[in-house]
C-alpha positions as CSV (number, residue, x, y, z in Angstrom):
1,M,22.0,-11.2,-20.2
2,G,19.7,-12.4,-17.1
3,N,21.8,-12.1,-13.9
4,C,19.2,-10.1,-11.9
5,N,18.4,-11.9,-8.6
6,T,14.9,-13.3,-8.8
7,R,16.0,-15.2,-4.9
8,L,15.6,-11.7,-3.7
9,L,11.7,-12.5,-3.6
10,F,12.1,-15.1,-1.8
11,L,14.9,-13.2,1.2
12,G,14.3,-11.1,4.0
13,T,17.3,-9.8,4.5
14,N,20.2,-12.2,5.2
15,G,20.7,-13.5,1.5
16,N,19.9,-17.1,1.9
17,T,17.5,-18.6,-0.2
18,R,16.9,-21.3,2.6
19,S,15.9,-18.8,5.2
20,M,13.2,-17.9,2.4
21,H,9.8,-19.3,5.0
22,H,11.3,-17.2,8.0
23,S,12.1,-13.9,6.1
24,A,9.1,-11.3,6.2
25,A,5.8,-12.6,6.2
26,P,3.2,-11.4,3.1
27,A,1.6,-8.9,3.9
28,D,-2.6,-10.0,3.7
29,E,-5.3,-8.3,2.3
30,H,-5.8,-5.4,4.4
31,D,-2.6,-4.4,5.4
32,H,-1.8,-1.8,2.0
33,R,-5.1,0.1,3.5
34,G,-2.9,1.6,6.6
35,R,-5.7,0.9,8.9
36,P,-4.5,1.6,12.8
37,R,-5.2,-0.8,15.5
38,L,-6.8,2.2,17.5
39,M,-6.7,6.1,16.3
40,R,-9.4,8.0,18.4
41,S,-9.7,11.6,20.1
42,T,-7.8,12.7,23.2
43,S,-8.2,15.9,24.8
44,S,-10.7,19.0,23.6
45,E,-8.8,21.8,24.8
46,E,-7.2,23.8,21.9
47,S,-9.5,24.2,19.2
48,T,-8.8,24.9,15.9
49,F,-9.5,24.0,11.9
50,I,-9.1,21.5,8.9
51,V,-9.6,22.8,5.4
52,F,-10.7,19.8,3.6
53,E,-10.4,20.0,-0.4
54,N,-12.5,17.5,-2.4
55,K,-10.2,16.6,-5.8
56,T,-11.8,13.1,-6.3
57,G,-14.2,12.8,-9.1
58,S,-16.5,11.4,-6.1
59,P,-19.1,13.1,-3.1
60,V,-16.4,12.3,0.3
61,K,-17.8,11.7,3.8
62,L,-16.3,12.6,6.6
63,Y,-15.5,11.8,9.8
64,W,-14.6,11.9,13.2
65,L,-13.1,9.2,15.1
66,N,-14.4,9.5,18.9
67,Y,-12.8,8.8,22.1
68,E,-13.2,5.2,21.5
69,G,-12.5,5.7,18.3
70,Q,-15.5,5.4,16.3
71,K,-16.5,6.9,13.1
72,T,-18.7,9.9,13.5
73,A,-20.4,10.9,10.4
74,Y,-19.8,15.0,9.6
75,R,-19.7,16.6,6.6
76,S,-20.3,15.7,3.2
77,I,-18.5,17.3,0.6
78,Q,-19.2,17.4,-3.3
79,P,-16.0,17.0,-5.8
80,G,-14.2,20.6,-6.1
81,R,-15.6,21.6,-3.5
82,T,-14.3,23.0,0.0
83,H,-15.2,22.5,3.4
84,R,-13.8,24.0,6.7
85,Q,-14.3,22.2,9.8
86,Q,-14.2,23.3,13.5
87,T,-12.4,20.5,15.6
88,F,-9.4,20.0,18.5
89,L,-5.8,19.5,18.0
90,T,-6.0,15.8,19.3
91,H,-8.2,14.3,17.4
92,P,-8.1,12.3,14.0
93,W,-10.7,12.5,11.2
94,T,-11.0,10.4,8.1
95,F,-13.0,10.2,5.2
96,E,-14.7,7.7,2.1
97,S,-15.6,7.7,-1.3
98,M,-19.7,8.2,-1.3
99,E,-19.3,6.0,-4.5
100,G,-16.9,2.9,-5.7
101,D,-14.4,1.8,-2.8
102,P,-15.0,3.8,0.1
103,E,-11.3,3.8,1.0
104,N,-9.6,4.5,-1.8
105,V,-9.1,8.1,-0.5
106,V,-6.3,9.5,0.8
107,V,-4.5,12.8,2.4
108,E,-0.7,12.7,1.5
109,H,-1.2,9.1,1.1
110,R,-3.2,8.5,4.6
111,R,-6.1,7.4,5.7
112,V,-6.3,9.2,9.0
113,V,-5.5,13.3,9.3
114,F,-4.6,15.2,12.1
115,P,-4.8,19.2,12.8
116,E,-1.7,20.8,12.7
117,Q,-0.6,23.4,16.0
118,E,-0.3,26.0,13.4
119,G,-3.1,27.3,11.7
120,D,-5.5,25.9,9.5
121,R,-4.9,22.5,8.2
122,K,-5.5,22.0,4.1
123,A,-6.4,18.3,3.5
124,V,-6.4,17.8,0.0
125,L,-8.2,14.7,-0.6
126,K,-7.7,12.9,-3.2
127,E,-8.0,9.2,-4.9
128,A,-5.4,6.7,-3.6
129,T,-2.2,5.6,-6.1
130,S,-1.1,2.3,-7.0
131,L,1.6,0.7,-5.4
132,K,4.4,-0.3,-8.2
133,W,5.8,-3.4,-7.5
134,S,9.6,-4.3,-6.9
135,T,11.4,-6.9,-5.5
136,A,12.0,-4.9,-2.4
137,N,8.0,-4.0,-1.4
138,H,7.3,-7.8,-2.7
139,L,6.7,-9.9,0.4
140,E,5.7,-7.5,2.6
141,S,3.2,-4.8,1.2
142,F,1.1,-7.6,-1.8
143,P,-1.4,-9.9,-0.3
144,K,0.0,-13.6,0.5
145,K,-2.1,-15.2,-2.5
146,F,0.2,-13.5,-4.9
147,V,3.4,-13.8,-3.3
148,E,3.1,-17.6,-2.9
149,S,1.7,-17.9,-6.8
150,T,5.1,-15.6,-7.2
151,Q,7.6,-18.2,-5.4
152,A,6.0,-21.5,-7.3
153,F,6.8,-19.7,-10.7
154,L,10.1,-18.4,-9.6
155,L,10.8,-22.1,-8.6
156,A,9.5,-23.0,-11.9
157,Y,11.1,-20.6,-13.9
158,N,14.7,-21.7,-11.8
159,R,15.0,-25.3,-12.6
160,L,13.8,-24.8,-16.0
161,R,16.7,-22.5,-16.5
162,K,19.7,-24.3,-15.2
163,G,18.9,-26.9,-17.3
164,Y,18.3,-24.7,-20.5
165,I,21.9,-23.6,-19.5
166,A,23.3,-27.2,-18.5
167,A,21.7,-28.4,-21.9
168,G,23.7,-25.5,-24.2
169,F,20.7,-23.3,-24.3
170,M,18.2,-25.1,-25.7
171,G,15.4,-26.9,-23.9
172,E,15.2,-30.1,-21.9
173,D,13.3,-31.8,-25.2
174,G,14.8,-29.4,-27.6
175,A,12.6,-26.7,-27.8
176,P,11.9,-23.5,-26.2
177,D,10.9,-22.9,-23.1
178,L,10.3,-20.3,-20.1
179,G,13.7,-21.1,-19.1
180,I,14.8,-19.3,-22.4
181,L,13.9,-16.1,-21.2
182,P,16.7,-13.8,-19.2
183,S,15.7,-13.0,-15.5
184,E,15.0,-9.5,-16.0
185,I,11.6,-10.3,-18.4
186,I,10.9,-12.8,-16.1
187,L,10.5,-10.1,-13.1
188,R,9.3,-7.7,-15.4
189,V,6.0,-10.4,-16.4
190,I,5.7,-10.3,-12.1
191,E,5.9,-6.6,-11.9
192,L,2.8,-6.7,-15.0
193,A,0.7,-8.9,-13.2
194,A,0.9,-7.5,-10.1
195,P,-2.2,-6.7,-8.1
196,D,-3.7,-3.2,-8.1
197,I,-2.6,-2.3,-4.4
198,P,-3.5,1.5,-3.1
199,Y,-0.7,3.1,-1.9
200,I,-1.4,3.8,1.7
201,L,0.8,5.0,4.8
202,P,0.2,4.3,8.1
203,P,-1.5,7.8,9.9
204,A,0.9,10.2,11.2
205,E,1.3,10.6,14.7
206,P,-1.2,14.0,16.4
207,S,1.1,17.9,16.8
208,T,0.6,18.2,20.7
209,S,1.0,21.4,22.2
210,E,4.1,22.4,24.4
């Protein structure tokens, strides 16, 4: 035991701990929201519909993203209710909870939805689920402050672990310390300490006719 590679949390893709400062930059506090740089409507040629179904526990407000990418308020949908919204093929829509965190509403893990080219688009509004922490998504998906505190914690653990092994599996002063724990337990501690980050994907591309 104790061989699980905690260095993965410091690395990009080259496996060298010296390059930890050049690996993928940690996400800031807004990246996990899946906000696009500019999402806006373009043409208004092909009329279609989106059928919104509210499966959250709160009323949800619909917003059309206009030709400048600004939100234009439309219908509010109560929990358990459905609304069929007329729109156009290239028009994006977003939505906000009217209670609690307004951005904690998604359709298929996304904060923006487009109509479909063939028939009505079914858009089920749900509360965002939490992103499960792993060594693979640690650097890219979690806040910078958490990444930095985790690195400090692991540096301390690695120092104590080396001393624990060098001392014949005993703490530096003869008493047990953090170094006695196998790295599998350390990774589990980090997983439990990870902040609650909504699992939200970037917007998909709109459907276009040939």
